[in-house]
TIVEXFI-854093 format. One record per residue (C-alpha): z, x, y; residue number from 0. Coordinates in pm, 1 decimal. Each point is the difference from the previous one (the first is absolute). Example, Ala and Ser with C-alpha at 12.3 -4.5 7.8 and 13.67 -1.06 7.14 Angstrom:
BEGIN
+----------+----------+----------+-----+
:        Z :        X :        Y :   n :
+----------+----------+----------+-----+
:    780.0 :   1230.0 :   -450.0 :   0 :
:    -66.0 :    137.0 :    344.0 :   1 :
+----------+----------+----------+-----+
//
This chain:
BEGIN
+----------+----------+----------+-----+
:        Z :        X :        Y :   n :
+----------+----------+----------+-----+
:  -3203.7 :   3132.0 :  14198.5 :   0 :
:    121.2 :   -347.8 :     88.1 :   1 :
:   -165.4 :   -284.3 :   -182.5 :   2 :
:    -12.3 :   -350.4 :    139.8 :   3 :
:    229.0 :   -282.6 :   -106.9 :   4 :
:   -311.6 :   -196.5 :    -93.6 :   5 :
:   -104.9 :    260.7 :   -256.1 :   6 :
:    357.3 :     20.1 :   -130.9 :   7 :
:      5.9 :   -375.4 :    -59.9 :   8 :
:   -345.9 :     -1.6 :   -157.4 :   9 :
:     73.6 :    292.4 :   -230.8 :  10 :
:    330.0 :   -158.2 :   -105.0 :  11 :
:   -180.8 :   -326.5 :    -79.6 :  12 :
:   -257.6 :    180.3 :   -213.1 :  13 :
:    256.1 :    213.8 :   -177.8 :  14 :
:   -127.1 :    336.5 :    127.5 :  15 :
:    250.4 :     85.0 :    272.7 :  16 :
:    106.2 :    320.2 :   -176.0 :  17 :
:   -361.1 :    115.4 :    -23.1 :  18 :
:    -64.4 :    -71.9 :    367.3 :  19 :
:    310.0 :    200.5 :     93.8 :  20 :
:   -127.4 :    292.2 :   -208.8 :  21 :
:   -335.7 :    -23.7 :    172.5 :  22 :
:    155.0 :     22.9 :    346.4 :  23 :
:    208.4 :    295.9 :   -114.7 :  24 :
:   -330.2 :    160.4 :   -100.4 :  25 :
:   -142.7 :    -65.1 :    347.1 :  26 :
:    306.0 :    162.1 :    155.0 :  27 :
:    -55.9 :    308.0 :   -215.7 :  28 :
:   -364.3 :      9.6 :    103.2 :  29 :
:     90.8 :    -30.2 :    367.3 :  30 :
:    233.5 :    297.4 :    -28.1 :  31 :
:   -250.1 :    214.6 :   -189.7 :  32 :
:   -165.4 :    303.9 :    151.6 :  33 :
:   -352.0 :   -137.9 :     45.3 :  34 :
:   -270.6 :    264.4 :    -42.7 :  35 :
:   -189.4 :     66.2 :    320.7 :  36 :
:   -373.2 :    -33.9 :    -31.3 :  37 :
:   -257.1 :    -38.5 :    274.9 :  38 :
:   -338.2 :   -159.3 :    -66.5 :  39 :
:   -267.4 :    101.4 :    248.1 :  40 :
:   -261.1 :   -233.5 :    144.2 :  41 :
:   -261.7 :    174.0 :   -216.4 :  42 :
:    212.3 :    -57.7 :   -309.7 :  43 :
:     34.2 :   -366.7 :     92.6 :  44 :
:   -375.0 :    -33.4 :     46.5 :  45 :
:    -61.7 :    165.0 :   -337.4 :  46 :
:    241.9 :   -242.9 :   -161.9 :  47 :
:   -166.7 :   -299.4 :    165.7 :  48 :
:   -336.3 :    115.8 :   -130.6 :  49 :
:    162.7 :     36.5 :   -341.3 :  50 :
:    119.0 :   -361.3 :     16.7 :  51 :
:   -360.2 :   -108.5 :     52.9 :  52 :
:    -90.9 :    180.9 :   -323.2 :  53 :
:    281.6 :   -162.9 :   -193.2 :  54 :
:    244.0 :    292.4 :     11.2 :  55 :
:    360.6 :    -52.6 :    104.2 :  56 :
:    139.9 :    188.7 :    297.9 :  57 :
:    199.0 :    269.2 :   -179.1 :  58 :
:   -284.9 :     73.6 :   -237.7 :  59 :
:   -182.8 :    129.9 :    306.4 :  60 :
:    296.8 :    144.9 :    190.1 :  61 :
:    209.9 :    236.1 :   -209.0 :  62 :
:    374.6 :     -9.0 :     59.7 :  63 :
:    215.1 :    313.7 :    -42.6 :  64 :
:    195.8 :   -188.6 :   -268.0 :  65 :
:    -57.9 :   -258.0 :   -271.2 :  66 :
:     69.3 :   -335.8 :    172.6 :  67 :
:     77.1 :   -158.6 :   -338.8 :  68 :
:    247.9 :    265.3 :   -104.9 :  69 :
:    324.8 :   -166.8 :   -103.7 :  70 :
:    220.2 :    302.0 :     62.1 :  71 :
:      9.9 :    -38.0 :    378.1 :  72 :
:     70.1 :   -339.7 :    155.2 :  73 :
:   -112.6 :    125.2 :    341.4 :  74 :
:   -361.0 :      0.5 :   -120.5 :  75 :
:     -4.2 :   -376.0 :    -33.1 :  76 :
:    178.5 :    -30.9 :    333.3 :  77 :
:   -275.6 :    210.9 :    155.1 :  78 :
:   -271.3 :   -226.1 :   -141.0 :  79 :
:    177.7 :   -316.8 :    111.3 :  80 :
:     22.9 :    135.3 :    352.0 :  81 :
:   -356.4 :    127.7 :     -4.1 :  82 :
:   -142.1 :   -334.2 :   -114.0 :  83 :
:    175.8 :   -182.3 :    281.1 :  84 :
:   -142.6 :    245.9 :    255.6 :  85 :
:   -366.2 :    -32.2 :    -99.8 :  86 :
:   -211.5 :   -111.0 :    293.1 :  87 :
:   -200.4 :   -321.2 :     27.8 :  88 :
:   -325.1 :    187.3 :    -55.2 :  89 :
:    113.2 :     94.9 :   -348.7 :  90 :
:    105.4 :   -358.4 :    -77.5 :  91 :
:   -336.4 :   -129.4 :    119.2 :  92 :
:   -180.9 :    249.9 :   -221.1 :  93 :
:    208.7 :   -104.8 :   -299.4 :  94 :
:    -66.2 :   -367.2 :     70.7 :  95 :
:   -372.3 :     59.5 :     25.6 :  96 :
:    -66.6 :    242.6 :   -284.4 :  97 :
:    287.0 :     -1.2 :   -247.3 :  98 :
:    -60.9 :   -220.3 :   -306.4 :  99 :
:    213.7 :    179.7 :   -258.1 : 100 :
:    308.1 :   -116.5 :   -185.5 : 101 :
:    193.2 :    317.6 :     83.5 : 102 :
:    156.4 :    104.3 :    329.6 : 103 :
:   -234.4 :    141.8 :    266.6 : 104 :
:    273.6 :    237.9 :    119.2 : 105 :
:    165.5 :    151.7 :   -306.2 : 106 :
:   -202.3 :   -138.7 :   -291.8 : 107 :
:    291.2 :   -185.0 :   -163.7 : 108 :
:    -29.3 :   -343.0 :   -160.8 : 109 :
:    112.9 :   -319.8 :    174.0 : 110 :
:    348.7 :   -129.2 :    -73.2 : 111 :
:    -34.5 :   -345.6 :    150.7 : 112 :
:   -260.6 :   -222.1 :    165.3 : 113 :
:      9.0 :   -226.5 :    305.6 : 114 :
:   -201.0 :   -318.5 :     41.4 : 115 :
:    -71.7 :   -173.8 :    330.0 : 116 :
:    169.7 :    250.6 :    230.8 : 117 :
:   -304.7 :     75.3 :    217.2 : 118 :
:   -176.6 :   -331.8 :    -51.5 : 119 :
:      3.1 :   -291.2 :   -242.2 : 120 :
:   -222.3 :    149.1 :   -268.6 : 121 :
:     36.1 :    378.7 :     14.1 : 122 :
:    210.9 :    202.4 :   -239.5 : 123 :
:    129.2 :    352.5 :     47.6 : 124 :
:    161.7 :    257.4 :   -225.8 : 125 :
:    305.4 :    212.7 :     81.0 : 126 :
:     28.8 :    355.6 :   -130.0 : 127 :
:    293.8 :     53.4 :   -234.9 : 128 :
:     59.8 :    346.9 :    144.2 : 129 :
:    -75.9 :     25.8 :    372.5 : 130 :
:    -12.9 :   -376.2 :     79.6 : 131 :
:   -349.0 :     14.0 :    149.2 : 132 :
:   -156.9 :   -348.1 :      5.5 : 133 :
:   -371.5 :    -69.4 :    -45.1 : 134 :
:   -227.6 :   -300.8 :    -55.0 : 135 :
:   -126.2 :    -76.6 :   -348.7 : 136 :
:   -207.9 :   -268.3 :   -169.6 : 137 :
:    213.8 :   -282.5 :   -134.8 : 138 :
:   -170.6 :    -56.6 :   -336.4 : 139 :
:    -30.5 :    360.9 :   -111.4 : 140 :
:    240.1 :    205.9 :   -208.4 : 141 :
:    106.3 :    305.3 :    206.5 : 142 :
:     83.7 :    196.6 :   -315.0 : 143 :
:   -316.9 :    -32.2 :   -210.3 : 144 :
:   -232.0 :   -161.2 :    260.7 : 145 :
:    -67.3 :   -289.5 :   -234.6 : 146 :
:   -168.1 :   -290.0 :    179.9 : 147 :
:    -55.1 :   -230.3 :   -298.2 : 148 :
:    165.9 :   -320.5 :    122.2 : 149 :
:     62.5 :   -108.7 :   -358.7 : 150 :
:    230.1 :    299.0 :    -49.7 : 151 :
:    187.1 :    -25.5 :    328.7 : 152 :
:    273.9 :   -245.3 :     83.0 : 153 :
:    331.4 :    -61.6 :    170.3 : 154 :
:    312.2 :   -208.8 :    -39.9 : 155 :
:    287.9 :   -117.3 :    216.3 : 156 :
:    351.3 :     65.1 :   -131.9 : 157 :
:    233.1 :   -299.1 :    -12.4 : 158 :
:   -228.8 :   -200.6 :    226.7 : 159 :
:     64.3 :    231.4 :    298.6 : 160 :
:   -339.5 :     34.6 :    167.5 : 161 :
:    131.8 :    261.8 :    242.8 : 162 :
:    -40.6 :    258.4 :   -276.4 : 163 :
:   -255.4 :     28.4 :   -274.6 : 164 :
:   -112.4 :    249.0 :   -259.5 : 165 :
:   -364.5 :    104.3 :    -33.5 : 166 :
:    -90.3 :    124.1 :   -347.4 : 167 :
:   -301.4 :    148.1 :   -175.6 : 168 :
:    -67.2 :    -67.8 :   -367.2 : 169 :
:   -242.8 :    290.1 :    -23.6 : 170 :
:    250.3 :    278.8 :     73.1 : 171 :
:    315.4 :   -215.0 :    -47.1 : 172 :
:    144.8 :     96.5 :    337.8 : 173 :
:    152.9 :   -209.6 :    276.4 : 174 :
:     87.4 :     10.9 :    368.2 : 175 :
:    261.9 :   -203.5 :    182.6 : 176 :
:   -136.3 :   -184.4 :    304.0 : 177 :
:    189.7 :   -125.5 :    305.0 : 178 :
:   -165.1 :   -307.3 :    154.5 : 179 :
:     84.9 :     15.4 :    370.1 : 180 :
:   -152.9 :   -345.7 :     50.0 : 181 :
:    279.4 :   -144.7 :   -214.0 : 182 :
:    282.8 :    238.9 :     88.2 : 183 :
:    -53.4 :      4.9 :    374.3 : 184 :
:    147.7 :    350.4 :     31.7 : 185 :
:     64.0 :    286.8 :   -235.9 : 186 :
:    247.5 :    284.4 :    -34.7 : 187 :
:   -110.9 :    365.4 :     -1.9 : 188 :
:   -224.7 :     51.2 :   -302.5 : 189 :
:    238.1 :    220.5 :   -203.3 : 190 :
:    272.7 :   -262.0 :     51.4 : 191 :
:   -234.7 :   -275.6 :   -117.5 : 192 :
:    -77.2 :    208.4 :   -308.4 : 193 :
:    368.9 :     22.0 :    -86.2 : 194 :
:     72.7 :   -364.8 :     80.5 : 195 :
:   -274.4 :   -108.2 :   -241.6 : 196 :
:    110.8 :    203.9 :   -302.0 : 197 :
:     29.0 :   -327.0 :   -193.3 : 198 :
:   -378.1 :    -35.7 :     25.3 : 199 :
:    -44.0 :    340.1 :   -163.8 : 200 :
:    223.7 :   -106.8 :   -286.5 : 201 :
:   -181.4 :   -332.3 :    -51.7 : 202 :
:   -345.9 :    157.3 :     14.0 : 203 :
:     83.3 :    296.8 :   -223.0 : 204 :
:    139.1 :   -241.0 :   -257.6 : 205 :
:   -346.8 :   -160.2 :     -0.3 : 206 :
:   -149.0 :    334.3 :   -106.1 : 207 :
:   -129.9 :    128.8 :    334.4 : 208 :
:     90.2 :    342.5 :    137.1 : 209 :
:     75.6 :    139.2 :    341.5 : 210 :
:   -179.0 :    324.9 :     86.2 : 211 :
:    152.6 :     99.4 :    334.6 : 212 :
:    375.8 :     67.8 :     15.1 : 213 :
:    233.1 :   -212.8 :    208.5 : 214 :
:    224.3 :    163.2 :    266.8 : 215 :
:    230.3 :    129.1 :   -274.0 : 216 :
:   -282.0 :    160.9 :   -196.8 : 217 :
:     -1.3 :   -270.1 :   -268.6 : 218 :
:   -312.2 :   -144.1 :   -160.2 : 219 :
:    181.1 :   -176.9 :   -284.4 : 220 :
:    268.7 :   -242.6 :    115.2 : 221 :
:    253.0 :   -143.4 :   -245.6 : 222 :
+----------+----------+----------+-----+
//
């Protein structure tokens, strides 16, 4: 897969060019994988939508013929990535209306990164660390322990760069990196942003906070 000169320059500047190259090699492997065929009927889709309304993620209602989180077959993740991108607008509308959980409405995984101001000035959304599904979420609420005590929630900007910030929770000692589109103007694909901001993981983990969802390389602890 060809990656743009802009990303090459940015990754070189941030000292993660080698990691970005590895990530694109991974995408090439995924593209060449034998993706499992699986057809979801309209009845299955309706069942899953009803499950979303009850707080159940899609694949807790619809059973796949394989474990989507199995690490032994890279094609499983490729399948989920493709499936998420093909979901119809009706599903997205249902998620936007009913889904209030801190885990992915498609595969049940935890968010890997957050986005602020992409849809409007005040809304925040979370991005699944596994299938890259994106869904709206309350800004001042911890997605990992659902803590809403404002005295135990906070955020900081690294090195004065307001285009990125880190939200943290002092109740469960977790954090989530946030991209502020209002400051950045545009963003790279979410997995790329996760790799480009590895320095934020290092800074925040040195402060005693932990990351729960793995980054694109499967890492939760970054050194």
